[in-house]
Each structure stands twice: as C-alpha cells, then as structure tokens.
C-alpha positions as CSV (number, residue, x, y, z in Angstrom):
1,M,46.7,35.3,-91.9
2,T,47.3,37.7,-89.0
3,A,44.7,39.1,-86.6
4,A,45.0,42.6,-88.2
5,T,44.0,41.3,-91.6
6,S,41.1,39.2,-90.4
7,A,39.4,42.0,-88.5
8,P,36.2,43.2,-90.2
9,T,36.5,46.7,-91.7
10,A,33.8,49.3,-91.4
11,E,32.5,50.2,-94.9
12,R,30.5,53.3,-95.8
13,P,27.0,52.4,-96.9
14,S,26.6,52.7,-100.6
15,T,24.2,55.1,-102.2
16,A,22.0,52.2,-103.1
17,T,21.2,51.5,-99.4
18,R,20.4,55.1,-98.6
19,P,16.8,56.1,-98.9
20,S,15.9,58.2,-101.9
21,T,14.4,61.7,-101.7
22,A,11.0,60.3,-102.9
23,S,11.2,57.7,-100.2
24,R,11.9,60.3,-97.5
25,A,9.1,62.5,-98.8
26,S,6.6,59.7,-98.8
27,G,7.7,58.7,-95.3
28,A,7.2,62.2,-94.1
29,I,3.7,62.5,-95.7
30,L,2.8,59.1,-94.3
31,G,4.0,60.2,-90.8
32,L,2.0,63.4,-91.0
33,V,-1.2,61.7,-92.0
34,V,-0.9,58.9,-89.5
35,G,0.1,61.3,-86.7
36,A,-2.9,63.5,-87.5
37,I,-5.3,60.6,-87.5
38,Y,-4.0,59.2,-84.3
39,G,-4.1,62.7,-82.7
40,T,-7.7,63.0,-83.6
41,V,-8.7,59.5,-82.4
42,G,-6.6,59.9,-79.2
43,T,-8.2,63.2,-78.5
44,V,-11.7,61.8,-78.7
45,A,-10.9,58.6,-76.8
46,H,-8.7,60.1,-74.0
47,Q,-11.7,61.1,-71.9
48,N,-13.1,57.5,-71.6
49,T,-13.1,56.3,-68.0
50,A,-14.0,53.0,-66.4
51,A,-15.9,53.2,-63.1
52,I,-14.8,50.9,-60.3
53,G,-17.0,51.7,-57.4
54,D,-16.9,55.4,-56.9
55,V,-13.6,55.9,-58.7
56,G,-13.3,56.6,-62.4
57,L,-10.1,55.2,-63.9
58,P,-8.8,57.1,-67.0
59,V,-8.5,54.0,-69.2
60,G,-8.9,56.1,-72.4
61,L,-6.0,58.3,-71.4
62,V,-3.7,55.4,-70.6
63,L,-4.5,53.6,-73.8
64,A,-4.1,56.7,-75.9
65,L,-0.7,57.5,-74.3
66,I,0.5,53.9,-74.9
67,G,-0.6,54.3,-78.5
68,V,1.3,57.5,-78.9
69,L,4.5,55.8,-77.6
70,G,3.9,52.8,-79.8
71,L,3.2,54.9,-82.9
72,L,6.3,57.1,-82.5
73,L,8.6,54.2,-81.6
74,G,7.3,52.1,-84.5
75,F,8.0,54.9,-86.9
76,R,11.5,55.4,-85.3
77,L,12.3,51.7,-85.7
78,L,10.8,51.4,-89.1
79,F,12.5,54.2,-90.9
80,D,16.3,54.9,-91.1
81,N,15.9,58.7,-90.5
82,R,14.0,60.9,-88.1
83,V,12.0,62.8,-90.7
84,P,8.9,60.5,-90.6
85,V,8.9,60.4,-86.8
86,L,9.1,64.2,-86.7
87,F,6.2,64.6,-89.1
88,A,4.2,62.1,-87.2
89,A,4.8,64.0,-84.0
90,I,3.9,67.3,-85.8
91,G,0.6,65.8,-87.0
92,L,-0.2,64.3,-83.6
93,V,0.6,67.4,-81.6
94,G,-1.0,69.7,-84.2
95,M,-4.3,67.9,-83.9
96,I,-4.1,67.9,-80.1
97,A,-3.4,71.7,-80.2
98,L,-6.3,72.2,-82.7
99,F,-8.8,70.4,-80.6
100,S,-7.7,72.1,-77.3
101,V,-9.1,75.5,-78.4
102,A,-12.7,76.3,-78.4
103,S,-14.6,75.9,-81.7
104,A,-16.9,78.5,-83.3
105,G,-19.8,76.9,-81.4
106,G,-17.9,77.1,-78.1
107,S,-17.3,73.3,-77.6
108,V,-13.9,72.0,-76.6
109,L,-12.7,68.4,-77.0
110,I,-10.0,68.7,-74.4
111,P,-11.5,70.3,-71.3
112,Q,-9.5,71.8,-68.6
113,G,-8.5,69.4,-65.8
114,L,-5.9,66.8,-65.0
115,I,-6.7,64.4,-67.8
116,G,-6.7,67.2,-70.4
117,L,-3.5,68.6,-69.1
118,V,-1.8,65.1,-69.2
119,W,-3.1,64.6,-72.8
120,T,-1.7,67.9,-74.0
121,V,1.7,67.6,-72.3
122,V,2.8,63.9,-72.3
123,P,2.6,63.4,-76.1
124,V,4.9,66.3,-76.6
125,L,7.4,64.9,-74.1
126,V,7.2,61.5,-75.7
127,A,7.6,62.9,-79.2
128,T,10.6,65.0,-78.1
129,I,12.3,62.0,-76.5
130,V,11.6,59.6,-79.4
131,V,12.8,62.1,-82.1
132,A,15.9,63.0,-80.1
133,W,16.9,59.5,-79.2
134,P,20.2,58.6,-80.9
135,R,20.3,55.9,-83.5
136,M,22.0,52.7,-82.4
137,P,24.7,51.4,-84.8
138,S,23.6,48.3,-86.5
139,R,25.8,45.2,-86.5
140,T,26.9,43.7,-89.7
141,T,26.9,40.0,-90.4
142,A,30.7,39.9,-90.3
143,E,30.7,41.6,-86.9
144,A,28.1,39.1,-85.6
145,A,30.1,36.2,-86.9
146,N,33.3,37.4,-85.3
147,T,31.7,37.9,-81.8
148,P,33.2,35.6,-79.2
149,P,30.7,33.2,-77.7
150,E,31.1,34.6,-74.2
151,R,30.0,38.0,-75.5
152,A,27.2,36.8,-77.7
153,N,23.7,36.2,-76.4
154,V,24.0,32.5,-77.2
155,R,23.6,29.7,-74.7
156,H,26.2,26.9,-75.1
157,E,25.6,23.6,-73.6
158,P,28.6,21.8,-72.0
159,E,30.0,18.9,-73.9
160,A,29.5,15.5,-72.3
C-alpha cells in the first residue's frame, strides 16, 4: 500500500447529515424567541449596580453582556448554520431597540447615559462578530487517527 492510497479522502456530506428545512425553520424560530426573551431580561437587569463605598459598579451590565456573548456563541456552536444565530441576534437587538424608545406613558427602560449606551451598542457588535465568524472545518475520525503524535494534543510518556 502506498502513501497516496492510504491518505484520507475528503467526502462531501450526504444529504442525510444536512439539516432539513423544518429543522432550519425551527432553529430560526427558537433563536428569535430566545433572543427576544434574553433581550427583555437583559434590558431590565442591565441597570443593576453594586455599591462599594461611594462607587456603583455596573454588575447587571457586565452579567448581561456576558450572557449575550454566551447565548450567541452557544447558538453558533450548537447549530451547523448561521440562521438561528442571526434570528437570535434579531430578537435580542429588536427588544433592546424597542425598549430604548419612550413608551406611551413616557417611561424608558434604557435611559441615556454610559450604561444605556453600552447596552445598546455592545450587543450589536457582539452579534455582528459571532454571526460573521467563519465556521471552522471539523476533523473526521480518519483524519484524527492519521495525525502524527507530535502534532496531536496527546502527551506521550517516555518508555523505560
């Protein structure tokens, strides 16, 4: 057997491994609903502060932004395509935009100021980066088996 015949070949994924249209649509709807819920909760919670002495630390804002990153990265890693992440971002940013305008009674959930500005801008930037991030090619089992030990992340003990 020669080296040319033992090398693994790249095969196209079969149609059985590709997500169906119903799966894509349900992922998009799930993303939109979860994004809208998190956008609502984050908008309400982003103004929470913890007072240490005379300084108010924006704990709610930090936790809400970490949650935005975790939500969008989780959707990006969970699904094979970008559609659910895009719809989660639309739901999230849509709710933030909705709550940033004055209601009929004149109340605003995102007041003007640094914390409100950060809450309206940073989720949009995070969503843009996560949606646009390229998909890393997955390694097949055959490729992992043919990886030389010096290139694999495996620790080998010296023989005695």
